[in-house]
N, C-alpha and C positions, 0 to 999 in steps of 0.2 A: 504494500500500500504506500502511496505517496502522500506526504504531508505538504500542504500548500499553506504558507504562512505570510501574512502581511508584515514585511520587514520595516517598511516606511510608508507613511501616507502623508502627502502634501496637498493642502487645499481641501476642496470638497471631494470626498471619497465615500464609497458605499459602506466601508467598514473601517475600524480603527486599527492602529498598529497592534500586532499580536493576534489578530483574528486568524482562525485556522479552519481548514477543511481537510478531509482525508478522502483520497480518490483511489478506488480500485478499478479493475478493468470493467466491472459491471456494477459497482457500488459507489455511493457518495454519502458522506456524513459531514454535516456542518455546512457553512457558507462563508464566502468572503464578500458577499453582497449581491450576487446575481448579475444579470446582464451580460454583455459581451466580455467584460473582464473575467467573469467566472467561467464562461464557455471556453475562452482561450486558455485559462489555467487548467481546466479539466482536460482539454485536448492535449496540452503539453505534458501533463502528468501521465496520461495514458500512453503517450509516445515513449516516455521514460520507462514505463513498465514493459512495453513491448521490446524496447531496445536494451533493457537491463541496465539503465543508467541509474546512478546513485544520487546525483544532485544537479540542480540547475537554478538559474535566476531569470526573472523577467522584469523589465522596466516598461510600464504601460502608461502612457498619457491617456487620460480619459476625455478624449475629444471626438470630433465628428468622424475622424478616420476609422474609429472602431464602433461608431454608432452610439456613443454615450456623450452626454453633454454636461457631465459633472464639472469638468474644467480642472480637476485635480490631477494628481499623478501618484501611481502606486508601484512600489517595488516589492516583488514577491520572491520568496525563497522556497524551493521545492526540494525535498529530500525524503529518504525512506523513514517511515515512522508509523506508529499505531496510535490511535486515540487512547488517552488515559482517562480513567474515571474522574469526574469533577466532584468536588465537595461543594454542594449547593446549600444556601441558607434554608433553614426549615421554617415552615409556617404551620403552627398548630391551630386548627380550626375546630372550635368547640361548638357543637350543635350540627347534627346531620339533617336538619330540615331543608326546606326548599333553597334558602339562601346559602346555607353551608355547602350543600351539594353543588350548587351552581358555582360557588367560589372555588371549591376544590377543582372542578373541571376547568375553570378559567385559568387557574395557576398551573395546571398540569403541564402544558407545553412551554411554560416559561422557566427561566433558570432559578427556580424555587422548588423546594420539596414540600408539597402540601400533605398534611396528615389530618384526616377527618376523625374526630373523637366524639363519642356519645355513649351514654349509658343505656340507650335504647337500641337493642339489636334490630328491631323491625325497621327503624329509620336508616341504620347503617346498611341494611340489606338492599335499600333502594339506590345506593350509590353504584356507579359503574364498577364492574369487578376489578378493573386495572388500577383503581385508585387505592392509595394506602389508607386503610381505615383501622380504627382501634376502639374496641369495646372496653370501656373503663367505668367502674363504679366510684373511683376516686380521681376525678379529672384534675384536681389541684396537684396531685402527685406528678402528673405529666408535665406541668409547668415547672415544678422543682427540678425535674430530671432533664429537661431539654438543654441543649448546648447553648452557650453564650452566642448572641447575635441572632437568635431566633425571633420570629414574629408570633404574637398570640392574637387571634381574632375570636371574639366571643359572640356567639349567635344562638344561645340555647333557648329552649322553650320556657325557661323559668327565670324571672328577673332576680330572684334571690340568689340563684346559682350564678347568674351573670355577675352580680356584685361580688360574690365570694371569689370567683375566678379572676376578675379584674384586680381586686385587692392583692391576691396572691401574685399575679404577674407584676404589678407595680412595685412589689417588694424586691424585685430583681432589677437592679439598675443596668444589668448587662444585656437586657433584651432590646432588640432594635425597634420594635413596634409593639404597642399594646392598644388594640382597638375593640370597641364594643358597639354592637348595633343598637340604635335607639334614637330618641329625639333629644332636643335641648333640655326638656324637662326631666328626662331620664338621667341625663348627665348631671343635672342639678341635684337630683335625689342621690346619685352616687357620691357626689362630693360630700354631702352630709354623712353618708355611711362611711366613706373613707376617713373623714375627720375623726369619727368615733373609733375607727380602727388604727388611728395614728399612721395613716398612709397618705402620701402626697399624690393627689390625683392629677397634677398638672400635665403629666405625660400622656394621659389617656386620650385617645382619639375617639370621639363620640359626638355626632354620628360618624360612621365610617363611609369612605367613598363619597364625601360631600364636595360640593362646588361652591364658590362664592356666589351669593345671591345679589339681587339688584340693590338691596339696602345695606350691603356690606357684610351681612350675616352669612351663615352657611346653610345650605339646603340640599336635599337629595334631588337630582334631576328627574328621577323616576323611581317608582317603588316596585317595579317588577324584579324578581330575584336575579334574573340574568343580567339586568342592567346594573343593579346594585353591585353584583359580583364583578362586572367589568370595571367599574370605577374603583372598587376596592382593590382589585388586582393591580391596576395602574398605580394606586397609592402605595401598595406594598412593594411594587417593583422599584419605585423611586427610593423608598427607604432602604431596601435590601441590596440595591445594585451599587456598583462603583460610580463615583461622580462622572457626569457626562463630560465629554471633551468639548473644547470651545469651538472647534471647526464645525461648519454647517454640514450635516450628513447629506449624502446624495442617495435617494431611494431609487433602486432599479426595479 
């Protein structure tokens, strides 16, 4: 298999330096951004496999001569290599109801490891079989055991349980995100609860997946589970991903 890696990216480019894809004679894993740049790299990589070459480099201006108008320039390195497993940040989703299942599905193709947790076996059984699910009668123990940098999203059927889990998560300063579904009034109620528990509620995101409203407040753009899940997935991706580069990306 040939590893294709972006060695240098100048100006507007489809992917950042360090982006990789792995090319076999009939297989492809990952992407360096699509378009003619990627087609050219795949073709060169498969030439290397047929010719038994070990390494090569490509210098590709992203201009009209290759049918791309990004205007940047990309230097690629091609060598023999196999993909290595990635350690992705974990998102613990508490509550396997409509929104919880939708959020797990929304996160599944992203560079985040979602785990759907509930004490109700019947609700977990409704999740697609390929998702990571966990039946737990002590969900707060899952928060204590998760690795630093994880996200906790609380969407259970019970407000009292929501409050218990949110307080437990906020006691861990090493979590990247703590969010709870609900309204501004639910957040106000939690603040009073948290104060009694001697927990700082400032880090809590509630409502989750919200957008700025016309009055400067925050609101949900839509209450359908799939839409809430989409906006929450974007919110998590921002929190759990590396800072964005300053160059303007070029989408192919």
